C-alpha positions, 0 to 999 in steps of 0.5 A: 079757186074752182068749184071742184076744189075740195075744202079741207078742215071742215068737219062733215055733218053726219046723217040724221039718225046715225048717232046713238045715245052712247056716242052722245054721252061719250062726246059729252064727257069729251066736251066737258073734259075740254071745256068743263061741265058748266060750259058744256052746251047742246050746240057745242056737243052737236058740233063736236059730234058732227051732227045737227043739234036736233039729233042730240035733242032727240035723245036728251030733251034738255041739258039736265037730262044729259047731265043726269045720264052722265052722272049715272055713268060716272057713279057706275064708273067710280063704283066699278073701281072701288074695292068690295068688302071682304074679311071683317078682320081686315076692316082697317086695311080695307077702309084705308085702301077704299078711300085711297082708291076713291081719291085716285079715281076722282083726281084722275078725272075732274068731270067725274069728280064734279058729277059725283061730288058736286052735282048730287041733285043730278042723281037718278034713283038707281044711281042713288041706290047704287051709292047707298048700297056701297055704304050699306055693304061697308057698314055690314062688314064693320058691324061683323068686325065688332062695331056697333051700327052707329059707330060703324056709320060714324067711322065711314061717314068721317072718312068719307067727308074727309076724303071728299073734302080733300078731293074738292079742295084739291080741285079748287086749288088746281083750278086757281093754280094756287101758289100754296101747291108749289114752291111759290108758297114761301112768298106768301109768308112773313118769316119774322111773324110766321117763324113756325110756318116758314120753318115747316115750309122750308124744312119739312116741305109742308103744303100750305094748301093742306090738301097734299098726300101727306095731309091725306094720309095723316088724316086717314090714319089718325081717324082709323087709329081713333076708331080702332081704339074705340072698337077695343073699348067696346069689346 
């Protein structure tokens, strides 16, 4: 092969200074989506971007700095897709829609889910303030609807913990390709010893993982119904 032969399939390295922080963050999300956050490394990110690793370190001195910036962007992305409080009289519909939308946003992107729900230590102070301002706005609407501040807090926190728990549990189940998520789950049971579960799986199509749409909807509506009765008793 002559020296003039052009090699193919080799990604050319970009010139020094030709990368921006925004491009680095975009690339970091792409690598994390492909390899996971735990396997995201500065050298691999540099290879993905076609730059020397020093170009990445010029903007982000260590991986923790990169993760914090990614977390901030993830939090802004999530909050931009959640509904804002409006009519206090519609508090129940608002909360149901809010947490349904939250679940949809996180289920659509595992990297964002990991950054926002798992790696909370990576939050910057502005990101923390943005998160708690959303809680404050929801509480203010619930208080205007007639709840005491403490009951409003208990309602919001119960729905939040339940929703986040469902999201993380679903993430773990998918990572492990758990049989309790699909038609393999019937093989996990002993019909003679577990007649109720066997019947529910066969006739009612329940999920043994307890993290499906039906489980989520039932939990949300049950909590909202309980707090609506409490609101009526407090008036």
